[in-house]
C-alpha positions as CSV (number, residue, x, y, z in Angstrom):
1,X,-8.6,14.9,23.8
2,X,-5.5,15.0,21.2
3,X,-4.1,12.4,19.6
4,X,-1.2,12.7,21.2
5,X,-2.4,13.0,24.8
6,X,-4.9,9.6,23.9
7,X,-1.5,7.8,21.9
8,X,0.4,9.0,25.5
9,X,-2.1,7.3,28.0
10,X,-1.8,3.9,26.3
11,X,2.1,3.9,25.5
12,X,1.6,3.8,30.0
13,X,-0.9,1.1,29.8
14,X,-0.1,-2.4,30.4
15,X,1.8,-4.2,27.3
16,X,-0.3,-7.1,27.3
17,X,-3.5,-4.6,26.2
18,X,-4.7,-5.6,22.6
19,X,-5.8,-2.2,21.2
20,X,-7.6,-2.6,17.7
21,X,-8.9,0.7,16.8
22,X,-5.6,1.2,14.4
23,X,-6.7,-2.4,12.8
24,X,-10.1,-1.5,11.9
25,X,-9.4,2.3,11.0
26,X,-6.7,0.9,8.7
27,X,-9.1,-1.3,6.9
28,X,-11.8,1.0,6.8
29,X,-9.5,3.9,5.2
30,X,-7.9,1.2,2.4
31,X,-11.2,0.0,1.6
32,X,-12.6,3.7,1.0
33,X,-9.3,4.0,-1.3
34,X,-9.3,1.0,-3.1
35,X,-13.1,1.5,-4.2
36,X,-12.3,5.3,-5.7
37,X,-9.2,5.0,-7.1
38,X,-9.0,1.5,-8.6
39,X,-9.7,2.8,-12.6
40,X,-6.5,5.0,-11.8
41,X,-4.3,2.0,-10.4
42,X,-5.2,-0.1,-13.6
43,X,-4.1,1.9,-15.8
44,X,-1.3,2.6,-14.1
45,X,-0.3,-0.9,-13.8
46,X,-0.4,-1.9,-17.5
47,X,2.2,1.0,-18.2
48,X,4.7,-0.6,-15.4
49,X,4.1,-4.3,-17.8
50,X,4.6,-2.8,-21.1
51,X,6.2,0.3,-20.2
52,X,3.5,2.2,-22.5
53,X,2.4,5.4,-22.8
54,X,-0.5,6.9,-20.8
55,X,-3.0,7.3,-23.6
56,X,-2.5,3.7,-24.8
57,X,-2.9,2.5,-21.8
58,X,-6.6,4.3,-21.3
59,X,-7.3,3.3,-25.2
60,X,-7.2,-0.6,-23.8
61,X,-8.8,0.0,-20.8
62,X,-11.6,2.3,-22.8
63,X,-11.5,-0.9,-25.4
64,X,-11.9,-3.6,-22.9
65,X,-15.5,-1.9,-22.0
66,X,-17.3,-0.9,-18.2
67,X,-17.8,-4.0,-17.8
68,X,-14.0,-5.1,-17.3
69,X,-13.1,-2.0,-15.3
70,X,-13.5,-3.4,-12.2
71,X,-11.9,-6.8,-13.4
72,X,-9.7,-8.2,-10.4
73,X,-10.8,-6.1,-7.9
74,X,-11.4,-8.6,-5.0
75,X,-7.6,-9.0,-4.8
76,X,-6.3,-5.8,-4.1
77,X,-9.5,-5.2,-2.0
78,X,-9.1,-7.9,0.1
79,X,-5.0,-6.9,0.0
80,X,-5.0,-3.7,0.8
81,X,-7.7,-3.8,3.4
82,X,-5.9,-6.4,5.4
83,X,-2.3,-4.6,4.0
84,X,-3.3,-1.2,5.6
85,X,-4.8,-2.7,8.8
86,X,-1.8,-4.5,9.3
87,X,0.6,-1.4,8.4
88,X,-1.6,0.5,11.3
89,X,-2.5,-1.7,13.9
90,X,1.1,-4.0,13.6
91,X,3.2,-0.5,14.0
92,X,1.0,0.4,17.0
93,X,1.3,-2.9,18.8
94,X,5.2,-2.4,18.1
95,X,5.8,0.9,19.1
96,X,3.6,0.7,22.4
97,X,5.5,-2.9,23.0
98,X,8.8,-1.2,21.9
99,X,8.3,1.9,24.1
100,X,7.4,-0.1,27.3
101,X,10.2,-3.0,27.5
102,X,13.4,-0.5,25.4
103,X,14.9,2.5,26.2
104,X,15.6,3.4,22.4
105,X,14.7,6.9,21.0
106,X,11.3,7.7,19.6
107,X,12.6,7.3,16.0
108,X,14.3,4.3,16.5
109,X,11.3,3.1,17.7
110,X,9.3,3.9,15.3
111,X,11.3,2.9,12.5
112,X,11.6,-0.8,14.2
113,X,7.9,-0.6,14.5
114,X,7.6,0.3,11.2
115,X,9.6,-2.4,9.4
116,X,8.1,-4.9,11.4
117,X,5.2,-4.6,10.4
118,X,6.2,-3.9,6.9
119,X,7.0,-7.8,7.0
120,X,4.5,-9.1,8.4
121,X,2.4,-7.2,6.0
122,X,4.4,-8.6,3.2
123,X,2.8,-12.1,4.0
124,X,-0.2,-11.0,2.3
125,X,2.1,-11.1,-1.2
126,X,0.0,-14.1,-2.6
127,X,-2.9,-11.0,-2.9
128,X,-0.7,-8.9,-4.9
129,X,0.3,-12.2,-6.7
130,X,-3.5,-12.9,-8.2
131,X,-4.0,-9.5,-9.1
132,X,-1.1,-8.8,-11.5
133,X,-2.8,-11.6,-13.2
134,X,-5.6,-10.8,-13.4
135,X,-5.0,-7.2,-14.4
136,X,-2.6,-8.4,-17.3
137,X,-3.8,-8.4,-20.5
138,X,-2.4,-11.9,-22.0
139,X,-4.5,-13.6,-19.4
140,X,-7.7,-12.3,-20.3
141,X,-10.3,-14.8,-20.8
142,X,-7.6,-17.8,-18.6
143,X,-9.4,-16.3,-15.7
144,X,-13.2,-16.4,-14.8
145,X,-12.7,-14.4,-11.8
146,X,-10.1,-14.0,-8.9
147,X,-10.7,-17.2,-6.9
148,X,-10.2,-18.9,-10.5
149,X,-6.7,-17.3,-10.8
150,X,-5.9,-18.4,-7.2
151,X,-6.9,-22.0,-7.2
152,X,-4.8,-22.0,-11.2
153,X,-1.5,-21.4,-9.4
154,X,-1.7,-24.4,-7.6
155,X,-0.5,-26.7,-9.7
156,X,2.4,-24.4,-9.6
157,X,2.9,-25.4,-5.9
158,X,3.0,-23.3,-2.6
159,X,6.4,-21.4,-3.8
160,X,4.5,-19.4,-6.9
161,X,2.0,-17.6,-4.7
162,X,5.2,-16.0,-3.4
163,X,7.0,-14.8,-6.4
164,X,8.1,-11.3,-5.9
165,X,7.8,-11.4,-2.2
166,X,11.5,-10.0,-2.1
167,X,10.9,-7.0,-3.7
168,X,7.8,-6.7,-1.3
169,X,10.1,-6.6,1.8
170,X,12.3,-4.5,0.6
171,X,9.5,-2.1,-0.7
172,X,7.2,-2.5,2.8
173,X,10.0,-1.8,5.4
174,X,11.7,1.0,4.3
175,X,8.1,2.9,3.0
176,X,6.4,2.1,5.8
177,X,9.8,4.3,8.0
178,X,9.5,6.9,5.8
179,X,5.7,7.4,6.5
180,X,5.3,7.3,10.3
181,X,8.9,9.2,10.8
182,X,7.1,11.7,8.9
183,X,3.4,11.7,8.9
184,X,3.7,13.9,11.9
185,X,6.4,16.4,11.3
186,X,4.6,16.8,7.6
187,X,1.3,17.6,9.3
188,X,3.0,20.1,11.7
189,X,4.2,22.2,8.8
190,X,1.1,22.7,7.7
191,X,-0.8,25.7,8.9
192,X,-2.6,24.9,12.0
193,X,-6.5,23.9,11.3
194,X,-8.8,25.5,13.1
195,X,-11.9,23.2,12.6
196,X,-12.6,19.6,12.0
197,X,-12.5,20.1,8.1
198,X,-9.9,22.1,8.2
199,X,-7.9,19.3,10.3
200,X,-9.3,16.5,7.6
201,X,-7.5,18.6,5.0
202,X,-4.5,19.2,6.6
203,X,-4.3,15.5,6.9
204,X,-5.5,14.9,3.4
205,X,-2.6,16.9,2.2
206,X,0.2,15.3,4.6
207,X,-1.0,11.9,3.7
208,X,-1.2,13.1,-0.5
209,X,2.4,14.7,-0.1
210,X,3.6,12.1,1.9
211,X,2.5,8.7,0.0
212,X,3.0,10.3,-3.2
213,X,6.6,11.2,-2.6
214,X,7.6,7.6,-1.2
215,X,5.2,5.7,-3.9
216,X,7.2,7.4,-6.8
217,X,11.0,7.1,-4.8
218,X,9.8,2.9,-5.0
219,X,8.3,3.3,-8.3
220,X,11.5,0.9,-10.1
221,X,11.3,-1.5,-7.8
222,X,6.8,-2.0,-8.1
223,X,7.8,-2.3,-12.3
224,X,10.5,-5.2,-10.9
225,X,7.8,-6.7,-9.0
226,X,5.2,-6.5,-11.6
227,X,7.3,-7.8,-14.2
228,X,8.0,-10.8,-11.6
229,X,4.9,-11.7,-10.8
230,X,3.7,-11.4,-14.7
231,X,5.0,-14.6,-15.3
232,X,3.3,-18.2,-14.6
233,X,5.9,-21.7,-13.6
234,X,9.6,-21.5,-14.6
235,X,12.2,-20.1,-13.1
236,X,12.2,-18.1,-10.4
237,X,14.4,-14.8,-10.9
238,X,15.8,-12.7,-8.8
239,X,15.2,-9.0,-8.0
240,X,18.5,-7.9,-10.1
241,X,18.4,-10.1,-12.8
242,X,14.5,-8.9,-13.6
243,X,15.9,-5.3,-12.8
244,X,18.6,-5.9,-15.6
245,X,16.4,-7.7,-18.1
246,X,13.5,-4.9,-17.6
247,X,15.8,-2.2,-17.9
248,X,17.9,-3.3,-21.4
249,X,14.3,-3.7,-22.9
250,X,13.6,-0.2,-22.2
251,X,16.6,0.8,-23.8
252,X,18.9,1.5,-20.7
253,X,16.4,4.8,-19.8
254,X,15.6,5.3,-16.9
255,X,12.9,7.4,-17.8
256,X,11.3,4.3,-19.6
257,X,11.4,2.9,-16.1
258,X,9.3,5.6,-15.1
259,X,6.8,4.9,-17.2
260,X,3.5,5.3,-15.4
261,X,4.7,7.7,-12.8
262,X,2.9,10.5,-13.7
263,X,-0.5,8.3,-13.2
264,X,1.2,6.5,-10.2
265,X,1.6,9.9,-8.4
266,X,-1.9,11.5,-9.3
267,X,-3.3,8.2,-8.1
268,X,-1.2,8.3,-5.2
269,X,-1.8,12.0,-4.0
270,X,-5.2,10.7,-3.9
271,X,-4.3,7.8,-2.5
272,X,-3.2,8.2,0.5
273,X,-4.5,11.6,1.0
274,X,-7.3,9.3,0.9
275,X,-5.9,7.1,3.5
276,X,-4.9,9.0,5.5
277,X,-7.2,11.6,6.0
278,X,-10.3,9.1,6.2
279,X,-8.0,6.9,8.6
280,X,-8.1,10.1,11.0
281,X,-11.5,10.4,10.7
282,X,-12.0,6.7,11.5
283,X,-10.1,7.2,14.6
284,X,-11.3,10.1,15.8
285,X,-14.4,8.7,15.7
286,X,-13.7,5.3,17.6
287,X,-12.2,7.6,20.2
288,X,-15.1,9.5,20.6
289,X,-17.8,6.7,20.7
290,X,-15.2,4.5,23.0
291,X,-14.9,8.1,25.7
292,X,-18.9,8.4,25.3
293,X,-19.1,4.7,26.6
294,X,-16.8,5.1,29.8
């Protein structure tokens, strides 16, 4: 049974039926990805925040030692696992609901469902906030662990946990829309797979190319978000103001605004390839399991 046939049957079911499979598969795919690619993310993060070259960021991470390599892992692991669970799960719930309650065309329903999922996903902003503090070199020694960093933010109020929320909202909706609109068409452009391994490879390639392209397009926005979230206390500065500050610090050079994009692109190729392929693998495994039990 193909994925399209299964989804068609789900779309024809009652609108109040909850489908947990996408939530489970999205979370499992993110967990798989983060445990593999976290060191690459750490190097890219240093370049985003400080505008340094790859070799210098690698040198910093190397000198800090193996014990610090996965420092701050818990926050992105929780955040990305929940975020991907919400992204895939809520997207599918919204898509099914819209297909049953509106006469919108497929592309409009996909776009609205993707934006809705992205807005709900933004509620996880505190995880990204703590992750930035844990990975920023200037705070090394200030926090014992992720929980300690989260507790230290309490002194600044609840709002402090949501620094950078505007950037996250601007990123999530459009990037989710691009991903879900282009995911299947891109895969269909690749040679048709005749085996499970071949299908896994096409899922990996399509996810890798699409994810890396989207991540690169939104890279400067993530640079601004990182700068906003690297501050504890004080004035809350907006996206435009923060962008102008970073842009001026980097001599108004777009090339410098993209410092770290090479690592980001390589990591995104691997990350989104893993996410897309493992999501489809877990989805097919659960679908087969459910079908066998019926």
